[in-house]
DRENRO-291917 format. One record per residue (C-alpha): residue number from 1; residue in three letters; x, y, z. Coordinates in pm, whole numbers. Layout:
residues N
+-----+------+--------+--------+--------+
|  nr | rest |      x |      y |      z |
+-----+------+--------+--------+--------+
| NUM |  ALA |      X |      Y |      Z |
...
+-----+------+--------+--------+--------+
END
This chain:
residues 428
+-----+------+--------+--------+--------+
|  nr | rest |      x |      y |      z |
+-----+------+--------+--------+--------+
|   1 |  MET |   4063 |   5973 |  14042 |
|   2 |  ASN |   3904 |   6301 |  14148 |
|   3 |  SER |   3629 |   6434 |  13924 |
|   4 |  PRO |   3632 |   6798 |  13806 |
|   5 |  VAL |   3328 |   6854 |  14023 |
|   6 |  ASP |   3506 |   6729 |  14339 |
|   7 |  ILE |   3807 |   6947 |  14272 |
|   8 |  LEU |   3590 |   7253 |  14214 |
|   9 |  ALA |   3399 |   7193 |  14536 |
|  10 |  ARG |   3719 |   7174 |  14741 |
|  11 |  LYS |   3860 |   7489 |  14588 |
|  12 |  GLN |   3538 |   7679 |  14645 |
|  13 |  ALA |   3516 |   7571 |  15006 |
|  14 |  ALA |   3870 |   7692 |  15070 |
|  15 |  CYS |   3804 |   8053 |  14967 |
|  16 |  ALA |   3653 |   8328 |  15179 |
|  17 |  THR |   3448 |   8605 |  15019 |
|  18 |  PRO |   3664 |   8911 |  14945 |
|  19 |  GLN |   3577 |   9250 |  15092 |
|  20 |  VAL |   3421 |   9507 |  14862 |
|  21 |  THR |   3482 |   9882 |  14893 |
|  22 |  PHE |   3275 |  10154 |  14728 |
|  23 |  GLU |   3408 |  10451 |  14536 |
|  24 |  ARG |   3224 |  10746 |  14389 |
|  25 |  GLY |   3371 |  11013 |  14166 |
|  26 |  GLN |   3453 |  11083 |  13804 |
|  27 |  ARG |   3425 |  10767 |  13594 |
|  28 |  GLU |   3540 |  10655 |  13251 |
|  29 |  VAL |   3295 |  10418 |  13085 |
|  30 |  PHE |   3083 |  10391 |  12768 |
|  31 |  CYS |   2707 |  10442 |  12778 |
|  32 |  GLY |   2453 |  10165 |  12723 |
|  33 |  LEU |   2409 |  10249 |  12353 |
|  34 |  THR |   2717 |  10040 |  12286 |
|  35 |  GLY |   2518 |   9720 |  12353 |
|  36 |  ILE |   2343 |   9772 |  12020 |
|  37 |  VAL |   2666 |   9671 |  11845 |
|  38 |  TRP |   2635 |   9307 |  11957 |
|  39 |  LEU |   2256 |   9292 |  12002 |
|  40 |  HIS |   2181 |   9384 |  11641 |
|  41 |  ARG |   2395 |   9091 |  11529 |
|  42 |  LYS |   2212 |   8854 |  11763 |
|  43 |  ILE |   1848 |   8927 |  11684 |
|  44 |  LYS |   1850 |   8893 |  11308 |
|  45 |  ASP |   1518 |   9065 |  11230 |
|  46 |  ALA |   1547 |   9348 |  11483 |
|  47 |  PHE |   1638 |   9710 |  11422 |
|  48 |  PHE |   1764 |   9960 |  11679 |
|  49 |  LEU |   1666 |  10323 |  11622 |
|  50 |  VAL |   1850 |  10556 |  11859 |
|  51 |  ILE |   1670 |  10881 |  11931 |
|  52 |  GLY |   1979 |  11089 |  11995 |
|  53 |  SER |   2245 |  11327 |  11875 |
|  54 |  ARG |   2515 |  11317 |  11611 |
|  55 |  THR |   2753 |  11220 |  11891 |
|  56 |  CYS |   2543 |  10907 |  11951 |
|  57 |  ALA |   2567 |  10824 |  11581 |
|  58 |  HIS |   2944 |  10871 |  11584 |
|  59 |  LEU |   2977 |  10652 |  11893 |
|  60 |  LEU |   2789 |  10364 |  11731 |
|  61 |  GLN |   2977 |  10398 |  11405 |
|  62 |  SER |   3312 |  10397 |  11585 |
|  63 |  ALA |   3222 |  10105 |  11812 |
|  64 |  ALA |   3081 |   9893 |  11530 |
|  65 |  GLY |   3349 |   9968 |  11275 |
|  66 |  VAL |   3282 |  10025 |  10907 |
|  67 |  MET |   3009 |   9803 |  10762 |
|  68 |  ILE |   3110 |   9746 |  10398 |
|  69 |  PHE |   2914 |   9445 |  10284 |
|  70 |  ALA |   2585 |   9484 |  10469 |
|  71 |  GLU |   2363 |   9763 |  10587 |
|  72 |  PRO |   2366 |   9760 |  10967 |
|  73 |  ARG |   2042 |   9716 |  11155 |
|  74 |  PHE |   2080 |  10029 |  11364 |
|  75 |  ALA |   2057 |  10401 |  11299 |
|  76 |  THR |   2020 |  10734 |  11477 |
|  77 |  ALA |   1727 |  10969 |  11443 |
|  78 |  VAL |   1914 |  11290 |  11517 |
|  79 |  ILE |   1759 |  11533 |  11763 |
|  80 |  GLU |   1818 |  11883 |  11626 |
|  81 |  GLU |   1817 |  12223 |  11798 |
|  82 |  ARG |   1446 |  12271 |  11713 |
|  83 |  ASP |   1364 |  11951 |  11901 |
|  84 |  LEU |   1566 |  12055 |  12205 |
|  85 |  ALA |   1400 |  12397 |  12204 |
|  86 |  GLY |   1053 |  12242 |  12190 |
|  87 |  LEU |    983 |  12397 |  11851 |
|  88 |  ALA |    904 |  12065 |  11685 |
|  89 |  ASP |    666 |  11785 |  11776 |
|  90 |  ALA |    912 |  11506 |  11855 |
|  91 |  GLN |    640 |  11240 |  11861 |
|  92 |  GLU |    531 |  11332 |  11508 |
|  93 |  GLU |    893 |  11324 |  11395 |
|  94 |  ILE |    939 |  10974 |  11542 |
|  95 |  ASP |    625 |  10854 |  11363 |
|  96 |  ARG |    754 |  10995 |  11034 |
|  97 |  VAL |   1105 |  10845 |  11070 |
|  98 |  VAL |    967 |  10504 |  11170 |
|  99 |  ALA |    725 |  10499 |  10875 |
| 100 |  GLU |   1010 |  10579 |  10634 |
| 101 |  LEU |   1234 |  10317 |  10794 |
| 102 |  LEU |    977 |  10036 |  10780 |
| 103 |  ALA |    887 |  10121 |  10419 |
| 104 |  ARG |   1254 |  10091 |  10324 |
| 105 |  ARG |   1331 |   9789 |  10539 |
| 106 |  PRO |   1042 |   9538 |  10519 |
| 107 |  ASP |   1268 |   9277 |  10682 |
| 108 |  ILE |   1229 |   9448 |  11022 |
| 109 |  LYS |    997 |   9257 |  11255 |
| 110 |  LEU |   1108 |   9402 |  11589 |
| 111 |  LEU |   1192 |   9770 |  11627 |
| 112 |  PHE |   1359 |   9913 |  11938 |
| 113 |  LEU |   1335 |  10286 |  12007 |
| 114 |  VAL |   1648 |  10350 |  12212 |
| 115 |  GLY |   1667 |  10651 |  12440 |
| 116 |  SER |   1984 |  10859 |  12471 |
| 117 |  CYS |   2107 |  11146 |  12686 |
| 118 |  PRO |   1936 |  11414 |  12469 |
| 119 |  SER |   1604 |  11228 |  12463 |
| 120 |  GLU |   1620 |  11180 |  12840 |
| 121 |  VAL |   1701 |  11548 |  12898 |
| 122 |  ILE |   1397 |  11668 |  12703 |
| 123 |  LYS |   1181 |  11398 |  12871 |
| 124 |  LEU |   1082 |  11236 |  12543 |
| 125 |  ASP |    837 |  10957 |  12625 |
| 126 |  LEU |    961 |  10673 |  12405 |
| 127 |  SER |    745 |  10416 |  12584 |
| 128 |  ARG |    435 |  10604 |  12471 |
| 129 |  ALA |    574 |  10625 |  12119 |
| 130 |  ALA |    649 |  10251 |  12116 |
| 131 |  SER |    300 |  10162 |  12234 |
| 132 |  ARG |    142 |  10388 |  11972 |
| 133 |  LEU |    360 |  10257 |  11690 |
| 134 |  SER |    307 |   9893 |  11789 |
| 135 |  GLN |    -68 |   9938 |  11765 |
| 136 |  LYS |    -20 |  10091 |  11422 |
| 137 |  HIS |    223 |   9836 |  11276 |
| 138 |  LEU |    122 |   9506 |  11440 |
| 139 |  PRO |    110 |   9220 |  11352 |
| 140 |  GLY |    394 |   9284 |  11109 |
| 141 |  VAL |    620 |   9482 |  11342 |
| 142 |  ARG |    640 |   9506 |  11720 |
| 143 |  VAL |    789 |   9827 |  11861 |
| 144 |  LEU |    955 |   9839 |  12204 |
| 145 |  ALA |   1152 |  10106 |  12388 |
| 146 |  TYR |   1439 |  10112 |  12632 |
| 147 |  SER |   1706 |  10358 |  12748 |
| 148 |  GLY |   2073 |  10338 |  12651 |
| 149 |  SER |   2141 |  10684 |  12789 |
| 150 |  GLY |   2462 |  10747 |  12978 |
| 151 |  ILE |   2242 |  10912 |  13242 |
| 152 |  GLU |   2058 |  10583 |  13291 |
| 153 |  THR |   2306 |  10312 |  13190 |
| 154 |  THR |   2671 |  10222 |  13156 |
| 155 |  PHE |   2834 |  10007 |  12889 |
| 156 |  THR |   2680 |   9661 |  12929 |
| 157 |  GLU |   2362 |   9779 |  13102 |
| 158 |  GLY |   2224 |   9856 |  12758 |
| 159 |  GLU |   2181 |   9484 |  12700 |
| 160 |  ASP |   2006 |   9451 |  13036 |
| 161 |  ALA |   1765 |   9730 |  12944 |
| 162 |  CYS |   1697 |   9575 |  12604 |
| 163 |  LEU |   1627 |   9225 |  12738 |
| 164 |  ALA |   1419 |   9371 |  13021 |
| 165 |  ALA |   1200 |   9537 |  12757 |
| 166 |  LEU |   1147 |   9195 |  12599 |
| 167 |  VAL |   1046 |   9009 |  12917 |
| 168 |  PRO |    686 |   9141 |  12944 |
| 169 |  GLN |    634 |   9037 |  12581 |
| 170 |  LEU |    746 |   8675 |  12626 |
| 171 |  PRO |    471 |   8414 |  12599 |
| 172 |  ALA |    361 |   8226 |  12910 |
| 173 |  ALA |    511 |   7880 |  12947 |
| 174 |  PRO |    273 |   7593 |  13021 |
| 175 |  GLN |    275 |   7480 |  13384 |
| 176 |  GLY |    422 |   7146 |  13480 |
| 177 |  GLN |    701 |   7141 |  13221 |
| 178 |  ARG |   1039 |   7233 |  13364 |
| 179 |  SER |   1262 |   7415 |  13115 |
| 180 |  LEU |   1597 |   7591 |  13114 |
| 181 |  LEU |   1634 |   7949 |  12994 |
| 182 |  VAL |   1988 |   8072 |  12927 |
| 183 |  VAL |   1983 |   8452 |  12951 |
| 184 |  GLY |   2238 |   8681 |  12791 |
| 185 |  ALA |   2351 |   8744 |  12434 |
| 186 |  LEU |   2598 |   8479 |  12319 |
| 187 |  ALA |   2763 |   8442 |  11982 |
| 188 |  ASP |   2567 |   8197 |  11767 |
| 189 |  ALA |   2858 |   7951 |  11761 |
| 190 |  VAL |   2880 |   7958 |  12142 |
| 191 |  GLU |   2504 |   7911 |  12176 |
| 192 |  ASP |   2522 |   7609 |  11945 |
| 193 |  GLN |   2804 |   7459 |  12152 |
| 194 |  MET |   2609 |   7507 |  12474 |
| 195 |  ARG |   2300 |   7352 |  12324 |
| 196 |  ARG |   2497 |   7043 |  12218 |
| 197 |  LEU |   2637 |   7004 |  12570 |
| 198 |  PHE |   2292 |   7036 |  12728 |
| 199 |  ASP |   2158 |   6778 |  12482 |
| 200 |  ALA |   2443 |   6538 |  12564 |
| 201 |  MET |   2372 |   6576 |  12936 |
| 202 |  GLY |   1998 |   6524 |  12892 |
| 203 |  VAL |   1907 |   6875 |  13009 |
| 204 |  GLY |   1608 |   7033 |  12840 |
| 205 |  PRO |   1410 |   7174 |  12687 |
| 206 |  VAL |   1655 |   7464 |  12659 |
| 207 |  ALA |   1588 |   7811 |  12519 |
| 208 |  PHE |   1801 |   8124 |  12490 |
| 209 |  LEU |   1718 |   8491 |  12553 |
| 210 |  PRO |   1753 |   8676 |  12328 |
| 211 |  ALA |   1651 |   8438 |  12051 |
| 212 |  ARG |   1795 |   8482 |  11704 |
| 213 |  ARG |   1458 |   8595 |  11564 |
| 214 |  SER |   1178 |   8793 |  11720 |
| 215 |  ASP |    918 |   8522 |  11653 |
| 216 |  HIS |   1128 |   8261 |  11836 |
| 217 |  MET |   1145 |   8436 |  12173 |
| 218 |  PRO |   1119 |   8186 |  12461 |
| 219 |  ALA |    826 |   8128 |  12692 |
| 220 |  VAL |    863 |   8185 |  13067 |
| 221 |  GLY |    667 |   8073 |  13370 |
| 222 |  LYS |    680 |   7914 |  13715 |
| 223 |  ASP |    865 |   7606 |  13590 |
| 224 |  THR |   1135 |   7804 |  13409 |
| 225 |  LEU |   1489 |   7776 |  13548 |
| 226 |  VAL |   1712 |   8069 |  13457 |
| 227 |  LEU |   2087 |   8033 |  13399 |
| 228 |  LEU |   2260 |   8367 |  13342 |
| 229 |  ALA |   2529 |   8371 |  13075 |
| 230 |  GLN |   2621 |   8734 |  13153 |
| 231 |  PRO |   2657 |   8901 |  13495 |
| 232 |  PHE |   2507 |   9239 |  13406 |
| 233 |  LEU |   2141 |   9138 |  13370 |
| 234 |  ALA |   1998 |   9230 |  13711 |
| 235 |  GLU |   1683 |   9403 |  13585 |
| 236 |  THR |   1612 |   9130 |  13331 |
| 237 |  LEU |   1647 |   8871 |  13607 |
| 238 |  ARG |   1417 |   9069 |  13838 |
| 239 |  LEU |   1144 |   9076 |  13573 |
| 240 |  LEU |   1185 |   8706 |  13490 |
| 241 |  GLU |   1155 |   8620 |  13859 |
| 242 |  GLY |    847 |   8841 |  13870 |
| 243 |  ARG |    694 |   8606 |  13614 |
| 244 |  GLY |    770 |   8304 |  13830 |
| 245 |  ALA |   1108 |   8193 |  13693 |
| 246 |  ARG |   1380 |   8075 |  13933 |
| 247 |  ARG |   1749 |   8154 |  13896 |
| 248 |  LEU |   2013 |   7884 |  13918 |
| 249 |  ALA |   2308 |   8032 |  14108 |
| 250 |  ALA |   2639 |   7959 |  13934 |
| 251 |  PRO |   2973 |   8106 |  13833 |
| 252 |  PHE |   2985 |   8228 |  13475 |
| 253 |  PRO |   3102 |   8006 |  13187 |
| 254 |  LEU |   3453 |   8147 |  13146 |
| 255 |  GLY |   3736 |   7895 |  13124 |
| 256 |  ALA |   3727 |   7522 |  13190 |
| 257 |  GLU |   3646 |   7560 |  13560 |
| 258 |  GLY |   3374 |   7823 |  13521 |
| 259 |  THR |   3206 |   7642 |  13234 |
| 260 |  THR |   3209 |   7313 |  13426 |
| 261 |  ALA |   3052 |   7472 |  13733 |
| 262 |  TRP |   2793 |   7654 |  13520 |
| 263 |  LEU |   2688 |   7337 |  13339 |
| 264 |  LYS |   2690 |   7132 |  13661 |
| 265 |  VAL |   2433 |   7360 |  13822 |
| 266 |  ALA |   2197 |   7295 |  13531 |
| 267 |  ALA |   2265 |   6921 |  13540 |
| 268 |  ASP |   2189 |   6905 |  13913 |
| 269 |  ALA |   1864 |   7099 |  13867 |
| 270 |  PHE |   1749 |   6841 |  13613 |
| 271 |  GLY |   1862 |   6543 |  13822 |
| 272 |  ILE |   2134 |   6431 |  13581 |
| 273 |  ASP |   2358 |   6152 |  13709 |
| 274 |  GLU |   2714 |   6270 |  13777 |
| 275 |  LEU |   2874 |   6002 |  13562 |
| 276 |  LYS |   2652 |   6103 |  13268 |
| 277 |  PHE |   2743 |   6466 |  13328 |
| 278 |  ILE |   3117 |   6396 |  13334 |
| 279 |  SER |   3092 |   6178 |  13024 |
| 280 |  ALA |   2904 |   6451 |  12835 |
| 281 |  ILE |   3149 |   6731 |  12915 |
| 282 |  ALA |   3477 |   6535 |  12920 |
| 283 |  PRO |   3594 |   6580 |  12556 |
| 284 |  ALA |   3525 |   6954 |  12545 |
| 285 |  ARG |   3664 |   7008 |  12895 |
| 286 |  GLU |   3989 |   6831 |  12807 |
| 287 |  ARG |   4026 |   7043 |  12495 |
| 288 |  ALA |   3982 |   7355 |  12707 |
| 289 |  ILE |   4243 |   7241 |  12959 |
| 290 |  ARG |   4494 |   7166 |  12682 |
| 291 |  ALA |   4427 |   7503 |  12518 |
| 292 |  LEU |   4482 |   7689 |  12845 |
| 293 |  ALA |   4808 |   7504 |  12909 |
| 294 |  ARG |   4956 |   7665 |  12595 |
| 295 |  TYR |   4920 |   8011 |  12745 |
| 296 |  ARG |   4981 |   7951 |  13115 |
| 297 |  HIS |   5358 |   8002 |  13094 |
| 298 |  SER |   5304 |   8345 |  12936 |
| 299 |  LEU |   5063 |   8462 |  13207 |
| 300 |  ALA |   5166 |   8278 |  13526 |
| 301 |  GLY |   5302 |   8517 |  13786 |
| 302 |  LYS |   5198 |   8826 |  13587 |
| 303 |  THR |   4997 |   9096 |  13766 |
| 304 |  ILE |   4673 |   9234 |  13624 |
| 305 |  PHE |   4471 |   9542 |  13722 |
| 306 |  PHE |   4105 |   9586 |  13624 |
| 307 |  PHE |   3942 |   9924 |  13572 |
| 308 |  PRO |   3561 |   9917 |  13589 |
| 309 |  ASP |   3381 |   9881 |  13259 |
| 310 |  SER |   3168 |   9574 |  13180 |
| 311 |  GLN |   3076 |   9403 |  13514 |
| 312 |  LEU |   3260 |   9097 |  13381 |
| 313 |  GLU |   3567 |   9192 |  13586 |
| 314 |  PRO |   3520 |   8956 |  13887 |
| 315 |  ALA |   3454 |   8656 |  13662 |
| 316 |  LEU |   3753 |   8738 |  13441 |
| 317 |  ALA |   3973 |   8782 |  13747 |
| 318 |  ARG |   3862 |   8444 |  13882 |
| 319 |  PHE |   3946 |   8280 |  13550 |
| 320 |  LEU |   4288 |   8441 |  13524 |
| 321 |  CYS |   4406 |   8381 |  13879 |
| 322 |  ARG |   4270 |   8026 |  13919 |
| 323 |  GLU |   4327 |   7879 |  13572 |
| 324 |  LEU |   4628 |   8079 |  13451 |
| 325 |  ASP |   4803 |   8161 |  13781 |
| 326 |  MET |   4794 |   8537 |  13740 |
| 327 |  ARG |   4801 |   8779 |  14034 |
| 328 |  VAL |   4517 |   9030 |  14058 |
| 329 |  ALA |   4618 |   9370 |  14195 |
| 330 |  GLU |   4264 |   9517 |  14197 |
| 331 |  ILE |   3923 |   9437 |  14052 |
| 332 |  GLY |   3730 |   9748 |  13958 |
| 333 |  THR |   3372 |   9700 |  13843 |
| 334 |  PRO |   3104 |   9963 |  13771 |
| 335 |  PHE |   2838 |   9775 |  13969 |
| 336 |  LEU |   2859 |   9460 |  14176 |
| 337 |  HIS |   2532 |   9269 |  14212 |
| 338 |  GLN |   2639 |   9057 |  14504 |
| 339 |  ARG |   2356 |   8803 |  14469 |
| 340 |  ILE |   2439 |   8743 |  14104 |
| 341 |  MET |   2815 |   8740 |  14164 |
| 342 |  ALA |   2819 |   8549 |  14494 |
| 343 |  GLU |   2953 |   8229 |  14337 |
| 344 |  GLU |   3230 |   8419 |  14158 |
| 345 |  LEU |   3330 |   8609 |  14473 |
| 346 |  ALA |   3353 |   8281 |  14665 |
| 347 |  LEU |   3614 |   8157 |  14417 |
| 348 |  LEU |   3840 |   8462 |  14442 |
| 349 |  PRO |   4129 |   8491 |  14688 |
| 350 |  ALA |   4009 |   8670 |  15001 |
| 351 |  ASP |   4285 |   8932 |  14979 |
| 352 |  VAL |   4197 |   9059 |  14629 |
| 353 |  PRO |   4077 |   9424 |  14650 |
| 354 |  ILE |   3738 |   9474 |  14484 |
| 355 |  VAL |   3616 |   9828 |  14417 |
| 356 |  GLU |   3260 |   9900 |  14307 |
| 357 |  GLY |   3222 |  10230 |  14125 |
| 358 |  GLN |   3506 |  10459 |  14034 |
| 359 |  ASP |   3700 |  10768 |  14125 |
| 360 |  VAL |   3922 |  10756 |  13819 |
| 361 |  GLU |   4207 |  10974 |  13945 |
| 362 |  ARG |   4242 |  10775 |  14268 |
| 363 |  GLN |   4225 |  10449 |  14079 |
| 364 |  ILE |   4494 |  10561 |  13834 |
| 365 |  ASP |   4717 |  10641 |  14131 |
| 366 |  ARG |   4660 |  10292 |  14277 |
| 367 |  CYS |   4729 |  10135 |  13939 |
| 368 |  ARG |   5059 |  10319 |  13902 |
| 369 |  ALA |   5159 |  10216 |  14253 |
| 370 |  ALA |   5078 |   9850 |  14181 |
| 371 |  GLN |   5289 |   9851 |  13862 |
| 372 |  PRO |   5087 |   9570 |  13697 |
| 373 |  ASP |   5209 |   9380 |  13393 |
| 374 |  ILE |   4877 |   9443 |  13217 |
| 375 |  VAL |   4585 |   9681 |  13272 |
| 376 |  VAL |   4229 |   9607 |  13155 |
| 377 |  CYS |   4050 |   9934 |  13084 |
| 378 |  GLY |   3838 |  10132 |  12840 |
| 379 |  LEU |   3970 |  10298 |  12527 |
| 380 |  GLY |   3977 |  10642 |  12691 |
| 381 |  LEU |   4238 |  10525 |  12943 |
| 382 |  ALA |   4424 |  10276 |  12725 |
| 383 |  ASN |   4600 |  10527 |  12497 |
| 384 |  PRO |   4743 |  10743 |  12781 |
| 385 |  PHE |   4860 |  10428 |  12963 |
| 386 |  GLU |   5023 |  10290 |  12648 |
| 387 |  ALA |   5199 |  10624 |  12594 |
| 388 |  GLN |   5347 |  10582 |  12942 |
| 389 |  GLY |   5471 |  10232 |  12863 |
| 390 |  VAL |   5188 |  10045 |  13040 |
| 391 |  THR |   5052 |   9735 |  12862 |
| 392 |  THR |   4673 |   9744 |  12824 |
| 393 |  LYS |   4385 |   9528 |  12711 |
| 394 |  TRP |   4069 |   9697 |  12587 |
| 395 |  SER |   3780 |   9578 |  12801 |
| 396 |  ILE |   3536 |   9632 |  12513 |
| 397 |  GLU |   3707 |   9351 |  12318 |
| 398 |  LEU |   3610 |   9107 |  12594 |
| 399 |  ILE |   3243 |   9184 |  12524 |
| 400 |  PHE |   3264 |   9181 |  12145 |
| 401 |  SER |   3457 |   8851 |  12130 |
| 402 |  PRO |   3315 |   8500 |  12187 |
| 403 |  ILE |   3472 |   8407 |  12521 |
| 404 |  GLN |   3219 |   8179 |  12694 |
| 405 |  GLY |   3243 |   7801 |  12703 |
| 406 |  TYR |   3504 |   7529 |  12667 |
| 407 |  GLU |   3592 |   7587 |  12302 |
| 408 |  GLN |   3664 |   7955 |  12365 |
| 409 |  ALA |   3877 |   7908 |  12679 |
| 410 |  GLY |   4205 |   7921 |  12489 |
| 411 |  ASP |   4088 |   8219 |  12284 |
| 412 |  LEU |   4004 |   8404 |  12605 |
| 413 |  ALA |   4350 |   8339 |  12747 |
| 414 |  GLU |   4509 |   8452 |  12420 |
| 415 |  LEU |   4332 |   8788 |  12444 |
| 416 |  PHE |   4548 |   8863 |  12748 |
| 417 |  VAL |   4867 |   8715 |  12603 |
| 418 |  ARG |   4859 |   8926 |  12286 |
| 419 |  PRO |   4921 |   9266 |  12449 |
| 420 |  LEU |   5214 |   9122 |  12645 |
| 421 |  LEU |   5367 |   8978 |  12328 |
| 422 |  ARG |   5312 |   9309 |  12147 |
| 423 |  ARG |   5497 |   9491 |  12425 |
| 424 |  GLU |   5785 |   9244 |  12408 |
| 425 |  ARG |   5821 |   9296 |  12033 |
| 426 |  LEU |   5818 |   9673 |  12073 |
| 427 |  GLU |   6095 |   9657 |  12331 |
| 428 |  VAL |   6327 |   9449 |  12113 |
+-----+------+--------+--------+--------+
END
């Protein structure tokens, strides 16, 4: 009997790397502030203070939904006309707002000052403010800064900027002890599942970045092996490698195939016997395969078109075409870090068009010509497409939902089935 590893190796060897084209023009994508919506849920004692406009506040409120039962751990310090005109001392205002915030919220142990388009335009030095406020409030509160501005970042790059701000603060790992660092915000339930699989394989010690609390952030050093859980963390990876860590190249843990390949890379790095590896993953892998089988008939043969949004697009396309037999008309992605995505690209059919960047009008024309069964895009494009009878899936939902790992494979497939079923019901 062929092992899942053997099958994966044969499939990977059979694929040639697709060609990538570049497009520049008007684009439709959220800014990096949106990352706060999932990061504030991950780091339980952190607070994100956006130095921005009322528009920034409205964006976060809309993206996060209405918080009824708990006060969210993010807010916006609104830059007014006096600030923009240079009539107020912005640094003094930040000090005042932070002092009031920490007095009201003593549970905050890590405070992020998050830059926005207005703060970038007036050249507000949030790094200087963070350094000054850290000196004032340590050891109780550490203050860091990063930019979520649409000038600097797109949608998921906000998480990259946040984690990159954490890397210089991570403690040094002792030499001579190999460890695994999984990088990228995962839902707590997914993180727990991954940890159990690593334990069953005998891989460890294992840590996750970001940790759930600021005082549990992982150590990093020359014996740290990095396994990316998200594809949009190029700057974070660069800084980790600058501290001596080494990346393990792997596809991303989406679907049964992707999760198996991702885990296998870690197992190989720790010298785990293949039979032990297969035994450890077998129950969860079989559950994933059975879950995917329930949705394959609804998706097989259907055509999907990806607009650029999250940088997850190549990995999602690989999952859909290889595990659910969908056809991919085009993969649009805002940025394509070819080193990080090399293993995903090698698993895609060679004839799949991949477009890095966006000229939105040209891409809309190509989408209409392709006549896909489903379009993955941002909210700004979804409503006009739906009004024209085109079935859409909001790309933002694929970030907000737990989709990584074996136990989430069926849920991930269902996210693409639901819009198709909704369209069928509307047409009856």
